[in-house]
Backbone atoms as SQL, in Angstrom:
CREATE TABLE atoms (id INTEGER PRIMARY KEY, chain TEXT, resi INTEGER, resn TEXT, atom TEXT, x REAL, y REAL, z REAL);
INSERT INTO atoms VALUES
  (1, 'A', 1, 'MET', 'N', -40.743, 67.743, -113.158),
  (2, 'A', 1, 'MET', 'CA', -40.861, 69.171, -113.197),
  (3, 'A', 1, 'MET', 'C', -39.708, 69.822, -112.430),
  (4, 'A', 2, 'ARG', 'N', -39.285, 69.166, -111.359),
  (5, 'A', 2, 'ARG', 'CA', -38.137, 69.715, -110.611),
  (6, 'A', 2, 'ARG', 'C', -36.891, 69.766, -111.484),
  (7, 'A', 3, 'ALA', 'N', -36.688, 68.747, -112.319),
  (8, 'A', 3, 'ALA', 'CA', -35.494, 68.699, -113.165),
  (9, 'A', 3, 'ALA', 'C', -35.511, 69.808, -114.216),
  (10, 'A', 4, 'LEU', 'N', -36.689, 70.302, -114.572),
  (11, 'A', 4, 'LEU', 'CA', -36.794, 71.352, -115.582),
  (12, 'A', 4, 'LEU', 'C', -36.907, 72.756, -114.988),
  (13, 'A', 5, 'ALA', 'N', -36.940, 72.858, -113.672),
  (14, 'A', 5, 'ALA', 'CA', -37.036, 74.176, -113.040),
  (15, 'A', 5, 'ALA', 'C', -35.851, 75.032, -113.477),
  (16, 'A', 6, 'GLY', 'N', -36.155, 76.222, -113.934),
  (17, 'A', 6, 'GLY', 'CA', -35.111, 77.147, -114.356),
  (18, 'A', 6, 'GLY', 'C', -34.616, 76.947, -115.774),
  (19, 'A', 7, 'ILE', 'N', -35.115, 75.939, -116.462),
  (20, 'A', 7, 'ILE', 'CA', -34.712, 75.695, -117.858),
  (21, 'A', 7, 'ILE', 'C', -35.499, 76.642, -118.756),
  (22, 'A', 8, 'ASP', 'N', -34.802, 77.327, -119.652),
  (23, 'A', 8, 'ASP', 'CA', -35.418, 78.276, -120.563),
  (24, 'A', 8, 'ASP', 'C', -36.439, 77.573, -121.460),
  (25, 'A', 9, 'ASP', 'N', -37.512, 78.296, -121.780),
  (26, 'A', 9, 'ASP', 'CA', -38.564, 77.732, -122.636),
  (27, 'A', 9, 'ASP', 'C', -38.021, 77.220, -123.963),
  (28, 'A', 10, 'SER', 'N', -36.992, 77.843, -124.491),
  (29, 'A', 10, 'SER', 'CA', -36.433, 77.424, -125.783),
  (30, 'A', 10, 'SER', 'C', -35.779, 76.045, -125.711),
  (31, 'A', 11, 'LYS', 'N', -35.563, 75.548, -124.505),
  (32, 'A', 11, 'LYS', 'CA', -34.921, 74.245, -124.333),
  (33, 'A', 11, 'LYS', 'C', -35.865, 73.215, -123.716),
  (34, 'A', 12, 'ARG', 'N', -37.165, 73.458, -123.814),
  (35, 'A', 12, 'ARG', 'CA', -38.151, 72.555, -123.213),
  (36, 'A', 12, 'ARG', 'C', -38.968, 71.822, -124.278),
  (37, 'A', 13, 'SER', 'N', -38.401, 71.662, -125.471),
  (38, 'A', 13, 'SER', 'CA', -39.160, 70.993, -126.532),
  (39, 'A', 13, 'SER', 'C', -39.489, 69.565, -126.109),
  (40, 'A', 14, 'ALA', 'N', -40.634, 69.095, -126.612),
  (41, 'A', 14, 'ALA', 'CA', -41.095, 67.750, -126.274),
  (42, 'A', 14, 'ALA', 'C', -41.995, 67.256, -127.391),
  (43, 'A', 15, 'ARG', 'N', -42.196, 65.966, -127.414),
  (44, 'A', 15, 'ARG', 'CA', -43.106, 65.395, -128.409),
  (45, 'A', 15, 'ARG', 'C', -43.613, 64.057, -127.905),
  (46, 'A', 16, 'PHE', 'N', -44.824, 63.755, -128.323),
  (47, 'A', 16, 'PHE', 'CA', -45.359, 62.415, -128.165),
  (48, 'A', 16, 'PHE', 'C', -45.024, 61.698, -129.468),
  (49, 'A', 17, 'VAL', 'N', -44.618, 60.440, -129.385),
  (50, 'A', 17, 'VAL', 'CA', -44.264, 59.662, -130.571),
  (51, 'A', 17, 'VAL', 'C', -44.999, 58.327, -130.528),
  (52, 'A', 18, 'CYS', 'N', -45.530, 57.942, -131.672),
  (53, 'A', 18, 'CYS', 'CA', -46.144, 56.628, -131.825),
  (54, 'A', 18, 'CYS', 'C', -45.499, 55.950, -133.030),
  (55, 'A', 19, 'ALA', 'N', -44.915, 54.796, -132.818),
  (56, 'A', 19, 'ALA', 'CA', -44.325, 54.006, -133.902),
  (57, 'A', 19, 'ALA', 'C', -45.097, 52.694, -133.998),
  (58, 'A', 20, 'LEU', 'N', -45.543, 52.371, -135.209),
  (59, 'A', 20, 'LEU', 'CA', -46.329, 51.161, -135.436),
  (60, 'A', 20, 'LEU', 'C', -45.693, 50.327, -136.527),
  (61, 'A', 21, 'SER', 'N', -45.831, 49.034, -136.395),
  (62, 'A', 21, 'SER', 'CA', -45.326, 48.125, -137.416),
  (63, 'A', 21, 'SER', 'C', -46.242, 46.916, -137.480),
  (64, 'A', 22, 'ILE', 'N', -46.444, 46.427, -138.682),
  (65, 'A', 22, 'ILE', 'CA', -47.201, 45.186, -138.882),
  (66, 'A', 22, 'ILE', 'C', -46.270, 44.208, -139.577),
  (67, 'A', 23, 'ALA', 'N', -46.200, 43.012, -139.019),
  (68, 'A', 23, 'ALA', 'CA', -45.320, 41.990, -139.580),
  (69, 'A', 23, 'ALA', 'C', -46.116, 40.716, -139.850),
  (70, 'A', 24, 'SER', 'N', -45.621, 39.943, -140.781),
  (71, 'A', 24, 'SER', 'CA', -46.225, 38.643, -141.077),
  (72, 'A', 24, 'SER', 'C', -45.880, 37.684, -139.938),
  (73, 'A', 25, 'PRO', 'N', -46.562, 36.544, -139.866),
  (74, 'A', 25, 'PRO', 'CA', -46.211, 35.552, -138.846),
  (75, 'A', 25, 'PRO', 'C', -44.747, 35.105, -138.929),
  (76, 'A', 26, 'GLU', 'N', -44.158, 35.246, -140.102),
  (77, 'A', 26, 'GLU', 'CA', -42.753, 34.865, -140.279),
  (78, 'A', 26, 'GLU', 'C', -41.796, 35.970, -139.824),
  (79, 'A', 27, 'GLY', 'N', -42.341, 37.119, -139.434),
  (80, 'A', 27, 'GLY', 'CA', -41.507, 38.211, -138.969),
  (81, 'A', 27, 'GLY', 'C', -41.099, 39.208, -140.036),
  (82, 'A', 28, 'VAL', 'N', -41.679, 39.102, -141.212),
  (83, 'A', 28, 'VAL', 'CA', -41.372, 40.049, -142.288),
  (84, 'A', 28, 'VAL', 'C', -42.225, 41.300, -142.078),
  (85, 'A', 29, 'GLU', 'N', -41.568, 42.453, -141.977),
  (86, 'A', 29, 'GLU', 'CA', -42.309, 43.695, -141.796),
  (87, 'A', 29, 'GLU', 'C', -43.078, 44.026, -143.074),
  (88, 'A', 30, 'LEU', 'N', -44.390, 44.217, -142.924),
  (89, 'A', 30, 'LEU', 'CA', -45.254, 44.521, -144.055),
  (90, 'A', 30, 'LEU', 'C', -45.473, 46.020, -144.210),
  (91, 'A', 31, 'ALA', 'N', -45.489, 46.714, -143.097),
  (92, 'A', 31, 'ALA', 'CA', -45.695, 48.162, -143.124),
  (93, 'A', 31, 'ALA', 'C', -45.243, 48.737, -141.787),
  (94, 'A', 32, 'ALA', 'N', -44.793, 49.982, -141.832),
  (95, 'A', 32, 'ALA', 'CA', -44.384, 50.681, -140.616),
  (96, 'A', 32, 'ALA', 'C', -44.713, 52.158, -140.772),
  (97, 'A', 33, 'ALA', 'N', -44.968, 52.820, -139.663),
  (98, 'A', 33, 'ALA', 'CA', -45.282, 54.242, -139.696),
  (99, 'A', 33, 'ALA', 'C', -44.957, 54.866, -138.348),
  (100, 'A', 34, 'ARG', 'N', -44.805, 56.185, -138.375),
  (101, 'A', 34, 'ARG', 'CA', -44.470, 56.928, -137.169),
  (102, 'A', 34, 'ARG', 'C', -45.254, 58.230, -137.188),
  (103, 'A', 35, 'GLY', 'N', -45.790, 58.606, -136.049),
  (104, 'A', 35, 'GLY', 'CA', -46.479, 59.886, -135.918),
  (105, 'A', 35, 'GLY', 'C', -45.928, 60.641, -134.727),
  (106, 'A', 36, 'THR', 'N', -45.881, 61.965, -134.834),
  (107, 'A', 36, 'THR', 'CA', -45.410, 62.792, -133.721),
  (108, 'A', 36, 'THR', 'C', -46.419, 63.898, -133.435),
  (109, 'A', 37, 'PHE', 'N', -46.396, 64.351, -132.210),
  (110, 'A', 37, 'PHE', 'CA', -47.247, 65.447, -131.744),
  (111, 'A', 37, 'PHE', 'C', -46.292, 66.382, -131.017),
  (112, 'A', 38, 'GLU', 'N', -45.933, 67.484, -131.667),
  (113, 'A', 38, 'GLU', 'CA', -44.864, 68.366, -131.198),
  (114, 'A', 38, 'GLU', 'C', -45.368, 69.421, -130.220),
  (115, 'A', 39, 'GLY', 'N', -44.504, 69.782, -129.291),
  (116, 'A', 39, 'GLY', 'CA', -44.816, 70.846, -128.350),
  (117, 'A', 39, 'GLY', 'C', -43.631, 71.123, -127.450),
  (118, 'A', 40, 'ALA', 'N', -43.940, 71.568, -126.256),
  (119, 'A', 40, 'ALA', 'CA', -42.914, 71.853, -125.255),
  (120, 'A', 40, 'ALA', 'C', -43.477, 71.503, -123.887),
  (121, 'A', 41, 'VAL', 'N', -42.601, 71.220, -122.945),
  (122, 'A', 41, 'VAL', 'CA', -43.033, 70.920, -121.584),
  (123, 'A', 41, 'VAL', 'C', -43.406, 72.232, -120.900),
  (124, 'A', 42, 'GLY', 'N', -44.644, 72.313, -120.429),
  (125, 'A', 42, 'GLY', 'CA', -45.118, 73.510, -119.746),
  (126, 'A', 42, 'GLY', 'C', -44.547, 73.619, -118.342),
  (127, 'A', 43, 'HIS', 'N', -44.905, 74.700, -117.688),
  (128, 'A', 43, 'HIS', 'CA', -44.421, 74.940, -116.328),
  (129, 'A', 43, 'HIS', 'C', -45.374, 74.406, -115.266),
  (130, 'A', 44, 'ALA', 'N', -46.640, 74.214, -115.655),
  (131, 'A', 44, 'ALA', 'CA', -47.639, 73.683, -114.724),
  (132, 'A', 44, 'ALA', 'C', -48.737, 73.024, -115.557),
  (133, 'A', 45, 'PRO', 'N', -49.354, 71.980, -115.037),
  (134, 'A', 45, 'PRO', 'CA', -50.428, 71.298, -115.777),
  (135, 'A', 45, 'PRO', 'C', -51.611, 72.235, -116.021),
  (136, 'A', 46, 'ARG', 'N', -52.222, 72.100, -117.236),
  (137, 'A', 46, 'ARG', 'CA', -53.424, 72.871, -117.577),
  (138, 'A', 46, 'ARG', 'C', -54.346, 71.998, -118.413),
  (139, 'A', 47, 'GLY', 'N', -55.631, 72.103, -118.132),
  (140, 'A', 47, 'GLY', 'CA', -56.630, 71.416, -118.950),
  (141, 'A', 47, 'GLY', 'C', -57.116, 70.129, -118.329),
  (142, 'A', 48, 'GLY', 'N', -58.322, 69.757, -118.720),
  (143, 'A', 48, 'GLY', 'CA', -58.937, 68.565, -118.148),
  (144, 'A', 48, 'GLY', 'C', -59.250, 67.473, -119.149),
  (145, 'A', 49, 'ASN', 'N', -58.887, 67.677, -120.422),
  (146, 'A', 49, 'ASN', 'CA', -59.152, 66.658, -121.441),
  (147, 'A', 49, 'ASN', 'C', -57.869, 65.891, -121.706),
  (148, 'A', 50, 'GLY', 'N', -57.884, 64.637, -121.429),
  (149, 'A', 50, 'GLY', 'CA', -56.686, 63.841, -121.675),
  (150, 'A', 50, 'GLY', 'C', -56.187, 63.198, -120.403),
  (151, 'A', 51, 'PHE', 'N', -54.995, 62.648, -120.509),
  (152, 'A', 51, 'PHE', 'CA', -54.418, 61.915, -119.378),
  (153, 'A', 51, 'PHE', 'C', -52.906, 61.975, -119.487),
  (154, 'A', 52, 'GLY', 'N', -52.235, 61.415, -118.506),
  (155, 'A', 52, 'GLY', 'CA', -50.774, 61.346, -118.541),
  (156, 'A', 52, 'GLY', 'C', -50.141, 62.718, -118.651),
  (157, 'A', 53, 'TYR', 'N', -49.358, 62.917, -119.699),
  (158, 'A', 53, 'TYR', 'CA', -48.632, 64.174, -119.886),
  (159, 'A', 53, 'TYR', 'C', -49.421, 65.213, -120.673),
  (160, 'A', 54, 'ASP', 'N', -50.649, 64.919, -121.096),
  (161, 'A', 54, 'ASP', 'CA', -51.442, 65.871, -121.880),
  (162, 'A', 54, 'ASP', 'C', -51.494, 67.268, -121.255),
  (163, 'A', 55, 'PRO', 'N', -51.690, 67.394, -119.941),
  (164, 'A', 55, 'PRO', 'CA', -51.755, 68.740, -119.357),
  (165, 'A', 55, 'PRO', 'C', -50.422, 69.496, -119.366),
  (166, 'A', 56, 'LEU', 'N', -49.339, 68.810, -119.686),
  (167, 'A', 56, 'LEU', 'CA', -48.017, 69.455, -119.694),
  (168, 'A', 56, 'LEU', 'C', -47.474, 69.735, -121.085),
  (169, 'A', 57, 'LEU', 'N', -48.031, 69.111, -122.128),
  (170, 'A', 57, 'LEU', 'CA', -47.531, 69.331, -123.489),
  (171, 'A', 57, 'LEU', 'C', -48.168, 70.596, -124.052),
  (172, 'A', 58, 'VAL', 'N', -47.380, 71.682, -124.099),
  (173, 'A', 58, 'VAL', 'CA', -47.851, 72.963, -124.624),
  (174, 'A', 58, 'VAL', 'C', -47.608, 72.978, -126.129),
  (175, 'A', 59, 'LEU', 'N', -48.679, 73.201, -126.872),
  (176, 'A', 59, 'LEU', 'CA', -48.613, 73.197, -128.327),
  (177, 'A', 59, 'LEU', 'C', -48.206, 74.572, -128.847),
  (178, 'A', 60, 'HIS', 'N', -47.961, 74.659, -130.140),
  (179, 'A', 60, 'HIS', 'CA', -47.489, 75.904, -130.742),
  (180, 'A', 60, 'HIS', 'C', -48.501, 77.038, -130.617),
  (181, 'A', 61, 'ASP', 'N', -49.791, 76.709, -130.432),
  (182, 'A', 61, 'ASP', 'CA', -50.801, 77.765, -130.286),
  (183, 'A', 61, 'ASP', 'C', -50.982, 78.205, -128.831),
  (184, 'A', 62, 'GLY', 'N', -50.158, 77.646, -127.922),
  (185, 'A', 62, 'GLY', 'CA', -50.201, 78.046, -126.514),
  (186, 'A', 62, 'GLY', 'C', -51.087, 77.191, -125.633),
  (187, 'A', 63, 'ARG', 'N', -51.942, 76.364, -126.237),
  (188, 'A', 63, 'ARG', 'CA', -52.786, 75.471, -125.443),
  (189, 'A', 63, 'ARG', 'C', -52.036, 74.186, -125.150),
  (190, 'A', 64, 'THR', 'N', -52.434, 73.518, -124.086),
  (191, 'A', 64, 'THR', 'CA', -51.883, 72.188, -123.829),
  (192, 'A', 64, 'THR', 'C', -52.730, 71.165, -124.569),
  (193, 'A', 65, 'SER', 'N', -52.191, 69.976, -124.695),
  (194, 'A', 65, 'SER', 'CA', -52.931, 68.886, -125.320),
  (195, 'A', 65, 'SER', 'C', -54.236, 68.631, -124.571),
  (196, 'A', 66, 'ALA', 'N', -54.223, 68.832, -123.262),
  (197, 'A', 66, 'ALA', 'CA', -55.407, 68.611, -122.438),
  (198, 'A', 66, 'ALA', 'C', -56.437, 69.724, -122.578),
  (199, 'A', 67, 'GLU', 'N', -56.082, 70.816, -123.258),
  (200, 'A', 67, 'GLU', 'CA', -57.034, 71.903, -123.491),
  (201, 'A', 67, 'GLU', 'C', -57.709, 71.804, -124.857),
  (202, 'A', 68, 'LEU', 'N', -57.336, 70.826, -125.646),
  (203, 'A', 68, 'LEU', 'CA', -57.964, 70.615, -126.952),
  (204, 'A', 68, 'LEU', 'C', -59.273, 69.860, -126.776),
  (205, 'A', 69, 'SER', 'N', -60.196, 70.097, -127.697),
  (206, 'A', 69, 'SER', 'CA', -61.409, 69.277, -127.715),
  (207, 'A', 69, 'SER', 'C', -61.012, 67.883, -128.191),
  (208, 'A', 70, 'ALA', 'N', -61.880, 66.936, -127.971),
  (209, 'A', 70, 'ALA', 'CA', -61.592, 65.565, -128.428),
  (210, 'A', 70, 'ALA', 'C', -61.375, 65.539, -129.937),
  (211, 'A', 71, 'ALA', 'N', -62.180, 66.291, -130.686),
  (212, 'A', 71, 'ALA', 'CA', -62.041, 66.310, -132.147),
  (213, 'A', 71, 'ALA', 'C', -60.701, 66.911, -132.567),
  (214, 'A', 72, 'GLU', 'N', -60.287, 68.009, -131.911),
  (215, 'A', 72, 'GLU', 'CA', -58.996, 68.628, -132.245),
  (216, 'A', 72, 'GLU', 'C', -57.836, 67.691, -131.925),
  (217, 'A', 73, 'LYS', 'N', -57.922, 67.059, -130.769),
  (218, 'A', 73, 'LYS', 'CA', -56.846, 66.155, -130.365),
  (219, 'A', 73, 'LYS', 'C', -56.759, 64.964, -131.317),
  (220, 'A', 74, 'ASN', 'N', -57.886, 64.407, -131.684),
  (221, 'A', 74, 'ASN', 'CA', -57.883, 63.264, -132.598),
  (222, 'A', 74, 'ASN', 'C', -57.321, 63.638, -133.967),
  (223, 'A', 75, 'ALA', 'N', -57.567, 64.858, -134.412),
  (224, 'A', 75, 'ALA', 'CA', -57.067, 65.291, -135.722),
  (225, 'A', 75, 'ALA', 'C', -55.557, 65.470, -135.734),
  (226, 'A', 76, 'ARG', 'N', -54.950, 65.745, -134.568),
  (227, 'A', 76, 'ARG', 'CA', -53.511, 66.007, -134.480),
  (228, 'A', 76, 'ARG', 'C', -52.724, 64.861, -133.848),
  (229, 'A', 77, 'SER', 'N', -53.404, 63.952, -133.238),
  (230, 'A', 77, 'SER', 'CA', -52.798, 62.913, -132.412),
  (231, 'A', 77, 'SER', 'C', -51.672, 62.147, -133.098),
  (232, 'A', 78, 'HIS', 'N', -50.607, 61.931, -132.362),
  (233, 'A', 78, 'HIS', 'CA', -49.493, 61.126, -132.863),
  (234, 'A', 78, 'HIS', 'C', -49.954, 59.712, -133.193),
  (235, 'A', 79, 'ARG', 'N', -50.892, 59.199, -132.435),
  (236, 'A', 79, 'ARG', 'CA', -51.419, 57.861, -132.714),
  (237, 'A', 79, 'ARG', 'C', -52.239, 57.864, -134.004),
  (238, 'A', 80, 'GLY', 'N', -53.096, 58.880, -134.151),
  (239, 'A', 80, 'GLY', 'CA', -53.910, 58.985, -135.354),
  (240, 'A', 80, 'GLY', 'C', -53.063, 59.168, -136.602),
  (241, 'A', 81, 'VAL', 'N', -52.047, 60.029, -136.512),
  (242, 'A', 81, 'VAL', 'CA', -51.153, 60.258, -137.655),
  (243, 'A', 81, 'VAL', 'C', -50.463, 58.950, -138.043),
  (244, 'A', 82, 'ALA', 'N', -49.969, 58.224, -137.036),
  (245, 'A', 82, 'ALA', 'CA', -49.279, 56.958, -137.316),
  (246, 'A', 82, 'ALA', 'C', -50.232, 55.928, -137.913),
  (247, 'A', 83, 'LEU', 'N', -51.441, 55.836, -137.379),
  (248, 'A', 83, 'LEU', 'CA', -52.407, 54.863, -137.914),
  (249, 'A', 83, 'LEU', 'C', -52.801, 55.178, -139.347),
  (250, 'A', 84, 'LEU', 'N', -53.023, 56.456, -139.643),
  (251, 'A', 84, 'LEU', 'CA', -53.367, 56.822, -141.024),
  (252, 'A', 84, 'LEU', 'C', -52.209, 56.515, -141.973),
  (253, 'A', 85, 'ALA', 'N', -50.990, 56.812, -141.541),
  (254, 'A', 85, 'ALA', 'CA', -49.822, 56.518, -142.376),
  (255, 'A', 85, 'ALA', 'C', -49.644, 55.014, -142.558),
  (256, 'A', 86, 'LEU', 'N', -49.905, 54.244, -141.512),
  (257, 'A', 86, 'LEU', 'CA', -49.786, 52.796, -141.603),
  (258, 'A', 86, 'LEU', 'C', -50.834, 52.244, -142.574),
  (259, 'A', 87, 'ALA', 'N', -52.062, 52.745, -142.474),
  (260, 'A', 87, 'ALA', 'CA', -53.121, 52.294, -143.385),
  (261, 'A', 87, 'ALA', 'C', -52.752, 52.632, -144.829),
  (262, 'A', 88, 'LYS', 'N', -52.220, 53.827, -145.057),
  (263, 'A', 88, 'LYS', 'CA', -51.810, 54.217, -146.405),
  (264, 'A', 88, 'LYS', 'C', -50.705, 53.301, -146.911),
  (265, 'A', 89, 'SER', 'N', -49.743, 53.014, -146.065),
  (266, 'A', 89, 'SER', 'CA', -48.640, 52.135, -146.443),
  (267, 'A', 89, 'SER', 'C', -49.148, 50.734, -146.784),
  (268, 'A', 90, 'LEU', 'N', -50.091, 50.241, -146.003),
  (269, 'A', 90, 'LEU', 'CA', -50.668, 48.918, -146.282),
  (270, 'A', 90, 'LEU', 'C', -51.424, 48.919, -147.608),
  (271, 'A', 91, 'ARG', 'N', -52.228, 49.970, -147.832),
  (272, 'A', 91, 'ARG', 'CA', -52.969, 50.063, -149.102),
  (273, 'A', 91, 'ARG', 'C', -52.008, 50.084, -150.285),
  (274, 'A', 92, 'GLU', 'N', -50.978, 50.903, -150.191),
  (275, 'A', 92, 'GLU', 'CA', -50.006, 51.007, -151.287),
  (276, 'A', 92, 'GLU', 'C', -49.291, 49.686, -151.498),
  (277, 'A', 93, 'GLY', 'N', -48.939, 49.008, -150.418),
  (278, 'A', 93, 'GLY', 'CA', -48.266, 47.712, -150.523),
  (279, 'A', 93, 'GLY', 'C', -49.157, 46.678, -151.165),
  (280, 'A', 94, 'LEU', 'N', -50.436, 46.692, -150.826),
  (281, 'A', 94, 'LEU', 'CA', -51.373, 45.736, -151.428),
  (282, 'A', 94, 'LEU', 'C', -51.573, 46.035, -152.897),
  (283, 'A', 95, 'LEU', 'N', -51.607, 47.320, -153.254),
  (284, 'A', 95, 'LEU', 'CA', -51.767, 47.692, -154.664),
  (285, 'A', 95, 'LEU', 'C', -50.563, 47.274, -155.469),
  (286, 'A', 96, 'LEU', 'N', -49.394, 47.379, -154.896),
  (287, 'A', 96, 'LEU', 'CA', -48.171, 47.000, -155.606),
  (288, 'A', 96, 'LEU', 'C', -48.120, 45.495, -155.863),
  (289, 'A', 97, 'ARG', 'N', -48.707, 44.731, -154.935),
  (290, 'A', 97, 'ARG', 'CA', -48.687, 43.267, -155.081),
  (291, 'A', 97, 'ARG', 'C', -49.791, 42.759, -156.009),
  (292, 'A', 98, 'ALA', 'N', -50.792, 43.586, -156.254),
  (293, 'A', 98, 'ALA', 'CA', -51.951, 43.151, -157.052),
  (294, 'A', 98, 'ALA', 'C', -51.612, 43.058, -158.544);
């Protein structure tokens, strides 16, 4: 937070990123996906739901990640987005091989 003191809000963009990959035992990548959760670094922590940087990631609606309900956070989560994309990629890959 000290390093960001005095930095304009327009230059405080931030995101959580989750990258997932599944590979065969031989090391061949079978599927990969990436999810992001976009926001900006806030000026002070807010909210009690979450952990780590959740109270500092200010979303486009003005709330922090830690101010979202569990259901809202799960619907937007970088991890959830990546997992759903990975599952879709696996399904499509299996259909192509069938």
